[in-house]
N, C-alpha and C positions, 0 to 999 in steps of 0.2 A: 504494500500500500504506500509506503514511503516513496518508493520508486515512481509511482504514478503521480504523486504530488510533484516530485522533481521534474517529471516529464511535463506536467502542466505548466510549471514555472518556465521551463525552457521554451515551450511552444508559445507561451504568452509573451516572453521577451522577443521571440522571433516576430510575433505580430506587431509589437511595438516598433521594431525595426522596419517591418513592412510598411507601417503607417507613415514613416518619415517621408516617403515619396508620394504621399497622397495629400491633396489640399485639405485645409481645415474645413472648407465648405463641404467636400465629399465625406469627410469623417463625421460631420454633424448632420448630414442629410438624412431625413427620415426615410426609412426603407421598409419594404413589405416583409412581414414576418419578423421573427426574432425579437430582440429587445428594443428595436427602433432605429438605431444608428450604429455605425461601427464604433465610434468612440464611447457612446453610452453602453454598448455591449461589453466593451473592455472594462469600463468602470463597474458595471454590474457584476462581472466575473470576480473582480478584485474584492468588491464589497461583500458579496455573498460568501466567499471563502472566509474573509475576516470575521464576518458577523457570526457564522456558525462555529468557528473555532473559538472565538471569544465566548460564545454562549456555553460551549462545552467546558471551557476553563473556569468560568465565573458563574454560570447559570443565570446570567443577566443579559437582557437585550440592550445593546448599546445604541441602537438606532442607526439609521443610514444618513450620512451627510448629504446635503442637496447636491445633485449633479452639477448644478449651475456654478458651484464653487470650484469645480474641477474640470470644466468643459474645455480643456486643451490637452493635447497629447502629452506635453511635458508634465502637466499636473497629474494626469492619470498614471503616468509612469512613476512619478515621485510617490504617489499614494501607494502604488503597488509595491515599490521598494520598501516604504515605511512599514506597511502591513506585513510584508514578507519577513522583515526583521523581527516583528512582534510574534508571528505565529510559527515560524520555522522551528524554534526550540521545542514547542509543544508537539509538533508533528514528528520530529526526529526522536523524541523521547517516548513515542508510542510503544506500548507493550501489549502482549496478548491479554493481559488481565483487564486492560481498558476496554476491550472489545465489547464485553457484555454489560458494562455499567450502563445504567439507564438514566434518561433525563426526560422530563415532561415539558412539552412545547405547546404553547397556546398560539392560535392565529388571531388575526384582527377581528374575526367574528366571534371570538370567545370559545371556540372549540379547542379542546386539548387532546393530545395523544402522547404516549410514552414510546420512546425510541431507544435503541441501543446506540452507544457512542460509535461503534463500528459501522452501523447503518448510516449514521449522519456523515461520517468521514467519507464513505463511499458515495453518498449522495453529492457531496461537495466535488469530488473527483469527476463524477459523471456530469454534473451540472456544467462544469467548464468545458468538457469535451463536447457536450451538446452545443454550446454556444460557439465554439470554435468551428463546428460544422457550418453554422449560419454565416460566420465570417468568411468561410471558404466560398460559399455560394455568392456572397456579395462581391468578393474579390473577382470572381469570374464574370459577374455582371459588369464590373469595371474594366474588363478585358485584361486583367492581370492574373498571374499565377499565384495561387494561394500559398500560404506557408506549408511546408512539408510536415504532415502530421504523423509520419512514421515514428513508432517507438524505437525501432532498431536503428542502428547507426548514430545514436545519440550519446553513446558512452556511459549509459546509466547502469550497466551491469559489470563494469570493469572494476 
């Protein structure tokens, strides 16, 4: 599981690099499907990862900062780096014993459910992979090659 987080971080950094050659107008343009725009999707990926890990660590919802405060590529990259520094120690200290610990989560409609920590961790991994697929579709719509999403050849198992 730690390797999949590392994979997601590498792919995310590759997307940030990919975005450097795209105008801010294109990065912010509303698109069909997904989270709405390329830049907002990257912000959303970063924020969802941080919020779930924060919740597992503290059992408190920290709230999402407004996207308008981070609506540039450099600001989203900086936020990603900041959050990465905050959550990486938790992820890298993951143990098998943590898998079955439970936490109760409530949604905005007042419904609650109990989940295992391992289930939430895997949700976070899958969430990013899902949105990276949307970024790949949008890249092709722009006539550009998307980021390579292969797990192999990334040096993660060396």
